[in-house]
N, CA and C atoms as a LAMMPS dump frame, in Angstrom:
ITEM: TIMESTEP
0
ITEM: NUMBER OF ATOMS
543
ITEM: BOX BOUNDS ff ff ff
-5.0000000000000000e+02 5.0000000000000000e+02
-5.0000000000000000e+02 5.0000000000000000e+02
-5.0000000000000000e+02 5.0000000000000000e+02
ITEM: ATOMS id mol type element x y z
1 1 1 N -454.235 -228.404 -87.84
2 1 2 C -454.83 -229.157 -86.756
3 1 3 C -454.935 -230.611 -87.181
4 2 1 N -454.678 -231.494 -86.242
5 2 2 C -454.784 -232.91 -86.563
6 2 3 C -456.241 -233.295 -86.774
7 3 1 N -456.447 -234.44 -87.367
8 3 2 C -457.811 -234.902 -87.633
9 3 3 C -458.549 -235.152 -86.325
10 4 1 N -457.861 -235.694 -85.329
11 4 2 C -458.497 -235.981 -84.039
12 4 3 C -458.006 -234.982 -83.004
13 5 1 N -458.949 -234.388 -82.316
14 5 2 C -458.656 -233.459 -81.224
15 5 3 C -459.087 -234.147 -79.937
16 6 1 N -458.206 -234.238 -78.962
17 6 2 C -458.538 -234.933 -77.728
18 6 3 C -458.81 -233.93 -76.612
19 7 1 N -459.893 -234.159 -75.878
20 7 2 C -460.276 -233.336 -74.737
21 7 3 C -460.217 -234.211 -73.497
22 8 1 N -459.578 -233.708 -72.452
23 8 2 C -459.533 -234.429 -71.178
24 8 3 C -460.178 -233.571 -70.109
25 9 1 N -460.81 -234.211 -69.161
26 9 2 C -461.411 -233.506 -68.036
27 9 3 C -460.877 -234.107 -66.743
28 10 1 N -461.051 -233.372 -65.65
29 10 2 C -460.609 -233.86 -64.347
30 10 3 C -461.534 -234.937 -63.789
31 11 1 N -462.768 -234.978 -64.278
32 11 2 C -463.766 -235.854 -63.669
33 11 3 C -464.167 -237.049 -64.517
34 12 1 N -463.705 -237.125 -65.766
35 12 2 C -463.956 -238.311 -66.592
36 12 3 C -462.677 -239.129 -66.63
37 13 1 N -462.765 -240.421 -66.411
38 13 2 C -461.55 -241.234 -66.408
39 13 3 C -460.925 -241.451 -67.785
40 14 1 N -461.68 -241.191 -68.841
41 14 2 C -461.151 -241.374 -70.19
42 14 3 C -461.272 -240.093 -70.994
43 15 1 N -460.567 -240.001 -72.128
44 15 2 C -460.626 -238.804 -72.965
45 15 3 C -461.846 -238.803 -73.891
46 16 1 N -462.105 -237.637 -74.455
47 16 2 C -463.116 -237.467 -75.494
48 16 3 C -462.377 -237.028 -76.74
49 17 1 N -462.572 -237.762 -77.842
50 17 2 C -461.943 -237.427 -79.115
51 17 3 C -462.966 -236.787 -80.038
52 18 1 N -462.624 -235.626 -80.605
53 18 2 C -463.462 -234.971 -81.61
54 18 3 C -462.808 -235.229 -82.963
55 19 1 N -463.588 -235.776 -83.883
56 19 2 C -463.052 -236.151 -85.193
57 19 3 C -464.166 -236.133 -86.236
58 20 1 N -463.798 -236.14 -87.51
59 20 2 C -464.819 -236.223 -88.552
60 20 3 C -465.671 -237.482 -88.365
61 21 1 N -466.941 -237.346 -88.703
62 21 2 C -467.855 -238.478 -88.612
63 21 3 C -468.61 -238.662 -89.914
64 22 1 N -469.684 -239.392 -89.832
65 22 2 C -470.527 -239.687 -90.993
66 22 3 C -471.972 -239.344 -90.64
67 23 1 N -472.814 -239.088 -91.639
68 23 2 C -474.222 -238.816 -91.337
69 23 3 C -474.874 -239.901 -90.472
70 24 1 N -474.472 -241.154 -90.622
71 24 2 C -475.081 -242.217 -89.803
72 24 3 C -474.769 -242.036 -88.311
73 25 1 N -473.669 -241.341 -87.969
74 25 2 C -473.336 -241.086 -86.568
75 25 3 C -474.376 -240.195 -85.894
76 26 1 N -475.034 -239.368 -86.698
77 26 2 C -476.064 -238.473 -86.175
78 26 3 C -477.188 -239.263 -85.497
79 27 1 N -477.485 -240.42 -86.024
80 27 2 C -478.594 -241.232 -85.492
81 27 3 C -478.411 -241.602 -84.025
82 28 1 N -477.173 -241.701 -83.574
83 28 2 C -476.913 -242.081 -82.177
84 28 3 C -477.464 -241.065 -81.183
85 29 1 N -477.578 -239.791 -81.602
86 29 2 C -478.018 -238.742 -80.673
87 29 3 C -479.217 -237.937 -81.158
88 30 1 N -479.746 -238.226 -82.318
89 30 2 C -480.813 -237.395 -82.875
90 30 3 C -482.028 -237.282 -81.962
91 31 1 N -482.282 -238.28 -81.128
92 31 2 C -483.454 -238.235 -80.24
93 31 3 C -483.328 -237.147 -79.176
94 32 1 N -482.127 -236.614 -78.966
95 32 2 C -481.92 -235.581 -77.955
96 32 3 C -482.053 -234.164 -78.512
97 33 1 N -482.306 -234.025 -79.807
98 33 2 C -482.471 -232.694 -80.401
99 33 3 C -483.938 -232.302 -80.385
100 34 1 N -484.201 -231.009 -80.174
101 34 2 C -485.582 -230.539 -80.07
102 34 3 C -486.33 -230.542 -81.4
103 35 1 N -485.627 -230.609 -82.533
104 35 2 C -486.296 -230.703 -83.828
105 35 3 C -486.355 -232.164 -84.248
106 36 1 N -487.524 -232.664 -84.607
107 36 2 C -487.645 -234.083 -84.938
108 36 3 C -487.09 -234.463 -86.315
109 37 1 N -486.798 -233.493 -87.158
110 37 2 C -486.34 -233.803 -88.511
111 37 3 C -484.82 -233.791 -88.596
112 38 1 N -484.301 -234.612 -89.477
113 38 2 C -482.859 -234.607 -89.736
114 38 3 C -482.516 -233.384 -90.581
115 39 1 N -481.249 -232.973 -90.576
116 39 2 C -480.85 -231.853 -91.446
117 39 3 C -481.178 -232.162 -92.908
118 40 1 N -481.485 -231.118 -93.661
119 40 2 C -481.846 -231.289 -95.072
120 40 3 C -480.631 -231.644 -95.924
121 41 1 N -479.47 -231.126 -95.56
122 41 2 C -478.247 -231.418 -96.319
123 41 3 C -477.117 -231.74 -95.346
124 42 1 N -476.098 -232.405 -95.864
125 42 2 C -474.952 -232.82 -95.051
126 42 3 C -473.67 -232.392 -95.752
127 43 1 N -473.033 -231.34 -95.259
128 43 2 C -471.749 -230.91 -95.816
129 43 3 C -470.599 -231.453 -94.97
130 44 1 N -470.889 -231.846 -93.757
131 44 2 C -469.868 -232.409 -92.882
132 44 3 C -470.457 -232.773 -91.528
133 45 1 N -469.912 -233.79 -90.919
134 45 2 C -470.355 -234.239 -89.596
135 45 3 C -469.113 -234.417 -88.734
136 46 1 N -469.197 -233.954 -87.507
137 46 2 C -468.136 -234.153 -86.519
138 46 3 C -468.734 -234.872 -85.335
139 47 1 N -467.973 -235.785 -84.758
140 47 2 C -468.443 -236.507 -83.583
141 47 3 C -467.454 -236.338 -82.443
142 48 1 N -467.983 -236.455 -81.251
143 48 2 C -467.15 -236.537 -80.048
144 48 3 C -467.425 -237.911 -79.458
145 49 1 N -466.365 -238.672 -79.261
146 49 2 C -466.485 -240.026 -78.711
147 49 3 C -465.768 -240.094 -77.374
148 50 1 N -466.499 -240.584 -76.384
149 50 2 C -465.894 -240.818 -75.082
150 50 3 C -465.207 -242.174 -75.12
151 51 1 N -463.963 -242.21 -74.68
152 51 2 C -463.18 -243.455 -74.68
153 51 3 C -462.918 -243.865 -73.232
154 52 1 N -463.749 -244.764 -72.71
155 52 2 C -463.55 -245.193 -71.323
156 52 3 C -462.217 -245.913 -71.152
157 53 1 N -461.638 -245.849 -69.959
158 53 2 C -460.343 -246.482 -69.755
159 53 3 C -460.379 -248 -69.952
160 54 1 N -461.524 -248.624 -69.735
161 54 2 C -461.651 -250.075 -69.919
162 54 3 C -462.235 -250.374 -71.307
163 55 1 N -461.571 -249.905 -72.34
164 55 2 C -462.069 -250.019 -73.718
165 55 3 C -462.25 -251.453 -74.185
166 56 1 N -461.607 -252.384 -73.514
167 56 2 C -461.74 -253.786 -73.924
168 56 3 C -463.103 -254.346 -73.525
169 57 1 N -463.694 -253.802 -72.463
170 57 2 C -465.013 -254.275 -72.033
171 57 3 C -466.117 -253.277 -72.356
172 58 1 N -465.775 -251.997 -72.449
173 58 2 C -466.755 -250.956 -72.786
174 58 3 C -466.264 -250.198 -74.007
175 59 1 N -466.98 -250.283 -75.119
176 59 2 C -466.533 -249.583 -76.334
177 59 3 C -466.711 -248.064 -76.194
178 60 1 N -466.035 -247.337 -77.071
179 60 2 C -466.229 -245.884 -77.084
180 60 3 C -467.666 -245.592 -77.494
181 61 1 N -468.153 -244.418 -77.077
182 61 2 C -469.526 -244.059 -77.437
183 61 3 C -469.583 -242.626 -77.924
184 62 1 N -470.466 -242.38 -78.887
185 62 2 C -470.669 -241.023 -79.385
186 62 3 C -471.416 -240.247 -78.316
187 63 1 N -470.819 -239.122 -77.882
188 63 2 C -471.449 -238.311 -76.842
189 63 3 C -471.847 -236.93 -77.353
190 64 1 N -471.407 -236.577 -78.563
191 64 2 C -471.825 -235.313 -79.183
192 64 3 C -471.661 -235.446 -80.691
193 65 1 N -472.491 -234.711 -81.4
194 65 2 C -472.427 -234.689 -82.852
195 65 3 C -472.777 -233.275 -83.308
196 66 1 N -472.097 -232.821 -84.364
197 66 2 C -472.385 -231.509 -84.943
198 66 3 C -472.432 -231.67 -86.456
199 67 1 N -473.385 -230.989 -87.071
200 67 2 C -473.598 -231.124 -88.513
201 67 3 C -473.423 -229.773 -89.193
202 68 1 N -472.628 -229.775 -90.229
203 68 2 C -472.443 -228.623 -91.094
204 68 3 C -473.233 -228.913 -92.359
205 69 1 N -474.105 -227.978 -92.751
206 69 2 C -474.969 -228.176 -93.917
207 69 3 C -474.682 -227.133 -94.983
208 70 1 N -475.181 -227.4 -96.188
209 70 2 C -475.142 -226.395 -97.238
210 70 3 C -476.208 -225.357 -96.907
211 71 1 N -476 -224.104 -97.271
212 71 2 C -476.939 -223.046 -96.881
213 71 3 C -478.275 -223.143 -97.615
214 72 1 N -479.293 -222.626 -96.965
215 72 2 C -480.594 -222.512 -97.628
216 72 3 C -480.482 -221.427 -98.701
217 73 1 N -481.378 -221.482 -99.666
218 73 2 C -481.308 -220.538 -100.785
219 73 3 C -481.638 -219.109 -100.361
220 74 1 N -482.562 -218.956 -99.434
221 74 2 C -483.02 -217.624 -99.049
222 74 3 C -482.919 -217.473 -97.534
223 75 1 N -482.337 -216.365 -97.117
224 75 2 C -482.269 -216.047 -95.687
225 75 3 C -482.164 -214.528 -95.575
226 76 1 N -483.242 -213.878 -95.149
227 76 2 C -483.287 -212.409 -95.122
228 76 3 C -482.18 -211.792 -94.287
229 77 1 N -481.919 -212.361 -93.114
230 77 2 C -480.892 -211.778 -92.247
231 77 3 C -479.519 -211.926 -92.905
232 78 1 N -479.234 -213.072 -93.495
233 78 2 C -477.968 -213.267 -94.204
234 78 3 C -477.812 -212.219 -95.297
235 79 1 N -478.873 -211.996 -96.055
236 79 2 C -478.812 -211.031 -97.15
237 79 3 C -478.495 -209.635 -96.624
238 80 1 N -479.072 -209.282 -95.469
239 80 2 C -478.811 -207.975 -94.86
240 80 3 C -477.373 -207.908 -94.323
241 81 1 N -476.939 -208.927 -93.586
242 81 2 C -475.607 -208.934 -92.975
243 81 3 C -474.507 -208.842 -94.033
244 82 1 N -474.646 -209.566 -95.121
245 82 2 C -473.599 -209.624 -96.135
246 82 3 C -473.844 -208.689 -97.321
247 83 1 N -474.887 -207.856 -97.242
248 83 2 C -475.153 -206.893 -98.312
249 83 3 C -475.549 -207.531 -99.628
250 84 1 N -476.324 -208.6 -99.561
251 84 2 C -476.704 -209.334 -100.767
252 84 3 C -478.036 -208.889 -101.374
253 85 1 N -478.749 -207.96 -100.731
254 85 2 C -480.088 -207.58 -101.205
255 85 3 C -480.144 -207.208 -102.681
256 86 1 N -479.182 -206.443 -103.213
257 86 2 C -479.317 -206.056 -104.621
258 86 3 C -479.055 -207.184 -105.622
259 87 1 N -478.552 -208.3 -105.178
260 87 2 C -478.248 -209.406 -106.091
261 87 3 C -479.515 -210.127 -106.539
262 88 1 N -479.419 -210.762 -107.689
263 88 2 C -480.522 -211.609 -108.153
264 88 3 C -480.551 -212.886 -107.302
265 89 1 N -481.63 -213.63 -107.401
266 89 2 C -481.737 -214.891 -106.656
267 89 3 C -480.572 -215.817 -107.003
268 90 1 N -480.283 -215.954 -108.286
269 90 2 C -479.194 -216.827 -108.73
270 90 3 C -477.837 -216.384 -108.196
271 91 1 N -477.588 -215.082 -108.17
272 91 2 C -476.329 -214.572 -107.63
273 91 3 C -476.221 -214.854 -106.134
274 92 1 N -477.311 -214.649 -105.406
275 92 2 C -477.313 -214.93 -103.959
276 92 3 C -477.027 -216.404 -103.706
277 93 1 N -477.653 -217.248 -104.487
278 93 2 C -477.48 -218.691 -104.324
279 93 3 C -476.039 -219.108 -104.637
280 94 1 N -475.48 -218.586 -105.712
281 94 2 C -474.088 -218.908 -106.057
282 94 3 C -473.132 -218.422 -104.971
283 95 1 N -473.358 -217.205 -104.455
284 95 2 C -472.5 -216.669 -103.398
285 95 3 C -472.593 -217.556 -102.156
286 96 1 N -473.803 -217.905 -101.752
287 96 2 C -473.978 -218.724 -100.542
288 96 3 C -473.304 -220.087 -100.694
289 97 1 N -473.489 -220.744 -101.817
290 97 2 C -472.89 -222.067 -102.011
291 97 3 C -471.366 -222.016 -102.035
292 98 1 N -470.802 -220.949 -102.561
293 98 2 C -469.349 -220.83 -102.65
294 98 3 C -468.709 -220.318 -101.363
295 99 1 N -469.446 -219.525 -100.595
296 99 2 C -468.839 -218.789 -99.485
297 99 3 C -469.281 -219.204 -98.098
298 100 1 N -470.283 -220.055 -97.974
299 100 2 C -470.954 -220.216 -96.693
300 100 3 C -471.353 -221.657 -96.418
301 101 1 N -471.263 -222.047 -95.153
302 101 2 C -471.859 -223.293 -94.67
303 101 3 C -472.641 -222.949 -93.409
304 102 1 N -473.592 -223.807 -93.085
305 102 2 C -474.5 -223.565 -91.966
306 102 3 C -474.354 -224.656 -90.92
307 103 1 N -474.184 -224.249 -89.668
308 103 2 C -474.226 -225.215 -88.574
309 103 3 C -475.705 -225.512 -88.354
310 104 1 N -476.114 -226.739 -88.67
311 104 2 C -477.539 -227.072 -88.585
312 104 3 C -477.895 -227.868 -87.34
313 105 1 N -476.916 -228.515 -86.715
314 105 2 C -477.195 -229.269 -85.486
315 105 3 C -475.944 -229.32 -84.621
316 106 1 N -476.159 -229.187 -83.33
317 106 2 C -475.149 -229.477 -82.317
318 106 3 C -475.909 -230.198 -81.213
319 107 1 N -475.578 -231.456 -81.011
320 107 2 C -476.285 -232.263 -80.012
321 107 3 C -475.258 -232.889 -79.078
322 108 1 N -475.502 -232.728 -77.781
323 108 2 C -474.655 -233.344 -76.765
324 108 3 C -475.535 -234.266 -75.926
325 109 1 N -475.068 -235.475 -75.713
326 109 2 C -475.8 -236.425 -74.872
327 109 3 C -476.017 -235.784 -73.502
328 110 1 N -477.217 -235.914 -72.915
329 110 2 C -477.498 -235.275 -71.627
330 110 3 C -476.477 -235.578 -70.521
331 111 1 N -475.902 -236.757 -70.512
332 111 2 C -474.923 -237.095 -69.475
333 111 3 C -473.593 -236.371 -69.659
334 112 1 N -473.381 -235.746 -70.816
335 112 2 C -472.119 -235.078 -71.091
336 112 3 C -472.287 -233.577 -71.297
337 113 1 N -473.427 -233.037 -70.882
338 113 2 C -473.663 -231.596 -71.008
339 113 3 C -472.976 -230.841 -69.876
340 114 1 N -472.79 -229.556 -70.096
341 114 2 C -472.207 -228.627 -69.111
342 114 3 C -470.718 -228.866 -68.858
343 115 1 N -470.015 -229.465 -69.821
344 115 2 C -468.563 -229.624 -69.681
345 115 3 C -467.818 -228.891 -70.801
346 116 1 N -468.553 -228.077 -71.6
347 116 2 C -467.931 -227.32 -72.677
348 116 3 C -467.816 -228.069 -73.989
349 117 1 N -468.472 -229.198 -74.08
350 117 2 C -468.367 -230.023 -75.284
351 117 3 C -469.056 -229.378 -76.491
352 118 1 N -470.219 -228.77 -76.304
353 118 2 C -470.907 -228.113 -77.426
354 118 3 C -470.041 -226.986 -77.987
355 119 1 N -469.452 -226.204 -77.118
356 119 2 C -468.577 -225.116 -77.574
357 119 3 C -467.374 -225.691 -78.328
358 120 1 N -466.769 -226.748 -77.805
359 120 2 C -465.633 -227.371 -78.488
360 120 3 C -466.034 -227.872 -79.874
361 121 1 N -467.24 -228.417 -79.992
362 121 2 C -467.716 -228.901 -81.291
363 121 3 C -467.891 -227.731 -82.269
364 122 1 N -468.5 -226.643 -81.804
365 122 2 C -468.7 -225.476 -82.674
366 122 3 C -467.349 -224.886 -83.074
367 123 1 N -466.426 -224.768 -82.132
368 123 2 C -465.103 -224.24 -82.46
369 123 3 C -464.414 -225.114 -83.506
370 124 1 N -464.593 -226.403 -83.405
371 124 2 C -463.992 -227.313 -84.383
372 124 3 C -464.623 -227.125 -85.763
373 125 1 N -465.951 -226.98 -85.827
374 125 2 C -466.617 -226.715 -87.106
375 125 3 C -466.111 -225.409 -87.712
376 126 1 N -465.986 -224.379 -86.885
377 126 2 C -465.516 -223.085 -87.377
378 126 3 C -464.088 -223.193 -87.915
379 127 1 N -463.249 -223.95 -87.244
380 127 2 C -461.854 -224.091 -87.658
381 127 3 C -461.708 -224.908 -88.938
382 128 1 N -462.543 -225.917 -89.106
383 128 2 C -462.375 -226.85 -90.225
384 128 3 C -463.299 -226.606 -91.411
385 129 1 N -464.178 -225.645 -91.317
386 129 2 C -465.118 -225.388 -92.407
387 129 3 C -464.352 -225 -93.676
388 130 1 N -464.745 -225.535 -94.829
389 130 2 C -464.014 -225.24 -96.068
390 130 3 C -464.348 -223.878 -96.68
391 131 1 N -465.342 -223.167 -96.145
392 131 2 C -465.725 -221.876 -96.711
393 131 3 C -465.295 -220.741 -95.783
394 132 1 N -465.321 -219.539 -96.3
395 132 2 C -464.918 -218.375 -95.504
396 132 3 C -465.894 -218.109 -94.367
397 133 1 N -467.19 -218.221 -94.639
398 133 2 C -468.201 -217.863 -93.64
399 133 3 C -468.941 -219.089 -93.126
400 134 1 N -469.32 -219.003 -91.863
401 134 2 C -470.157 -220.027 -91.229
402 134 3 C -471.306 -219.282 -90.574
403 135 1 N -472.513 -219.831 -90.698
404 135 2 C -473.687 -219.2 -90.089
405 135 3 C -474.493 -220.235 -89.335
406 136 1 N -475.387 -219.74 -88.495
407 136 2 C -476.396 -220.586 -87.871
408 136 3 C -477.522 -219.696 -87.385
409 137 1 N -478.684 -220.267 -87.252
410 137 2 C -479.821 -219.59 -86.642
411 137 3 C -480.273 -220.467 -85.489
412 138 1 N -480.545 -219.842 -84.35
413 138 2 C -480.887 -220.637 -83.166
414 138 3 C -482.007 -219.993 -82.369
415 139 1 N -483.044 -220.756 -82.136
416 139 2 C -484.134 -220.286 -81.278
417 139 3 C -483.662 -220.179 -79.833
418 140 1 N -482.78 -221.066 -79.421
419 140 2 C -482.272 -221.027 -78.052
420 140 3 C -481.132 -220.019 -77.912
421 141 1 N -480.798 -219.319 -78.994
422 141 2 C -479.718 -218.339 -78.974
423 141 3 C -479.967 -217.18 -78.033
424 142 1 N -481.231 -216.905 -77.74
425 142 2 C -481.543 -215.831 -76.791
426 142 3 C -481.114 -216.198 -75.386
427 143 1 N -481.218 -217.468 -75.066
428 143 2 C -480.972 -217.911 -73.695
429 143 3 C -479.602 -218.538 -73.492
430 144 1 N -479.041 -219.102 -74.537
431 144 2 C -477.79 -219.843 -74.379
432 144 3 C -476.68 -219.181 -75.202
433 145 1 N -475.564 -218.807 -74.587
434 145 2 C -474.509 -218.078 -75.296
435 145 3 C -473.529 -218.954 -76.079
436 146 1 N -473.902 -220.163 -76.408
437 146 2 C -472.995 -221.118 -77.052
438 146 3 C -472.258 -220.534 -78.253
439 147 1 N -472.985 -219.995 -79.216
440 147 2 C -472.362 -219.558 -80.456
441 147 3 C -471.509 -218.306 -80.249
442 148 1 N -471.958 -217.402 -79.394
443 148 2 C -471.144 -216.229 -79.074
444 148 3 C -469.876 -216.643 -78.342
445 149 1 N -469.989 -217.597 -77.422
446 149 2 C -468.826 -218.069 -76.667
447 149 3 C -467.795 -218.704 -77.593
448 150 1 N -468.251 -219.267 -78.702
449 150 2 C -467.34 -219.879 -79.673
450 150 3 C -466.749 -218.849 -80.629
451 151 1 N -467.183 -217.589 -80.533
452 151 2 C -466.603 -216.527 -81.353
453 151 3 C -467.463 -216.018 -82.483
454 152 1 N -468.711 -216.47 -82.583
455 152 2 C -469.588 -216.022 -83.657
456 152 3 C -470.219 -214.675 -83.296
457 153 1 N -470.579 -213.901 -84.328
458 153 2 C -471.22 -212.607 -84.148
459 153 3 C -472.731 -212.808 -84.123
460 154 1 N -473.377 -212.205 -83.144
461 154 2 C -474.829 -212.344 -82.947
462 154 3 C -475.566 -211.213 -83.653
463 155 1 N -476.673 -211.553 -84.327
464 155 2 C -477.546 -210.572 -84.957
465 155 3 C -478.956 -210.877 -84.468
466 156 1 N -479.483 -210 -83.624
467 156 2 C -480.83 -210.208 -83.093
468 156 3 C -481.86 -209.958 -84.183
469 157 1 N -482.925 -210.758 -84.194
470 157 2 C -483.951 -210.602 -85.229
471 157 3 C -484.856 -209.401 -84.948
472 158 1 N -485.481 -208.918 -85.999
473 158 2 C -486.447 -207.829 -85.837
474 158 3 C -487.725 -208.344 -85.189
475 159 1 N -488.085 -209.584 -85.484
476 159 2 C -489.28 -210.22 -84.935
477 159 3 C -488.88 -211.009 -83.684
478 160 1 N -489.556 -210.762 -82.577
479 160 2 C -489.212 -211.407 -81.306
480 160 3 C -489.378 -212.923 -81.342
481 161 1 N -490.156 -213.443 -82.276
482 161 2 C -490.364 -214.892 -82.363
483 161 3 C -489.378 -215.587 -83.309
484 162 1 N -488.597 -214.816 -84.028
485 162 2 C -487.659 -215.398 -84.998
486 162 3 C -486.374 -215.844 -84.291
487 163 1 N -485.668 -216.795 -84.884
488 163 2 C -484.403 -217.232 -84.282
489 163 3 C -483.333 -216.143 -84.37
490 164 1 N -482.355 -216.247 -83.509
491 164 2 C -481.202 -215.352 -83.531
492 164 3 C -480.242 -215.868 -84.604
493 165 1 N -479.66 -214.965 -85.364
494 165 2 C -478.723 -215.319 -86.424
495 165 3 C -477.302 -215.092 -85.909
496 166 1 N -476.406 -216.034 -86.21
497 166 2 C -475 -215.914 -85.84
498 166 3 C -474.165 -216.172 -87.092
499 167 1 N -473.057 -215.453 -87.211
500 167 2 C -472.171 -215.673 -88.345
501 167 3 C -470.724 -215.529 -87.893
502 168 1 N -469.825 -216.098 -88.71
503 168 2 C -468.408 -216.125 -88.38
504 168 3 C -467.608 -215.966 -89.66
505 169 1 N -466.611 -215.106 -89.64
506 169 2 C -465.714 -214.902 -90.773
507 169 3 C -464.389 -215.577 -90.432
508 170 1 N -464.11 -216.695 -91.064
509 170 2 C -462.894 -217.446 -90.784
510 170 3 C -461.643 -216.664 -91.16
511 171 1 N -461.704 -215.828 -92.205
512 171 2 C -460.536 -215.038 -92.591
513 171 3 C -460.197 -214.01 -91.528
514 172 1 N -461.194 -213.358 -90.964
515 172 2 C -460.951 -212.374 -89.903
516 172 3 C -460.383 -213.057 -88.669
517 173 1 N -460.831 -214.294 -88.414
518 173 2 C -460.379 -214.998 -87.224
519 173 3 C -458.934 -215.451 -87.333
520 174 1 N -458.443 -215.712 -88.545
521 174 2 C -457.078 -216.193 -88.683
522 174 3 C -456.112 -215.121 -89.16
523 175 1 N -456.637 -213.947 -89.494
524 175 2 C -455.765 -212.852 -89.929
525 175 3 C -455.029 -212.285 -88.729
526 176 1 N -453.757 -211.916 -88.927
527 176 2 C -453.039 -211.304 -87.818
528 176 3 C -453.629 -209.949 -87.473
529 177 1 N -453.564 -209.607 -86.223
530 177 2 C -454.065 -208.314 -85.75
531 177 3 C -453.239 -207.192 -86.368
532 178 1 N -453.866 -206.065 -86.726
533 178 2 C -453.091 -204.951 -87.287
534 178 3 C -452.122 -204.378 -86.248
535 179 1 N -452.332 -204.686 -84.981
536 179 2 C -451.465 -204.183 -83.909
537 179 3 C -450.365 -205.169 -83.552
538 180 1 N -450.365 -206.337 -84.184
539 180 2 C -449.342 -207.337 -83.882
540 180 3 C -448.006 -206.884 -84.45
541 181 1 N -446.945 -207.208 -83.753
542 181 2 C -445.629 -206.804 -84.249
543 181 3 C -444.912 -207.95 -84.912
């Protein structure tokens, strides 16, 4: 996949480019996220920039940002999903750092919501992640099918107040089907 992915719509006069970004790009949209704190770690940032047709008078603007973070040291659902319970703390931590990244933020500017941009951002993170597994936990996961729509597996929590856990195996997603000829 090329570094820049271009998305066009029937109703926007200019394209939206999804490309690698920098942690400072997050600041452009952080006020639209429901959590007031920035991500604890930064393993990668992707931005979506709207490019208006009159670029000479109106510059491009960041309309979405997604952050890939290093995993937290402890996550009970992750340990259950991946069968890590019998491992020591150090083994779990080494496995997570080598095998996993976490989608910690996906923010779309309110004027650009409901056009599939959040899903496109998540799909891009899943495609470009350097590790085999990608995970996320989302409180809004009960109500919004974003991560499932992007191909992640949903794991409902035992506690009704806990976030929903989602995970993705990049190897399974790119492996040929056993039924393919």
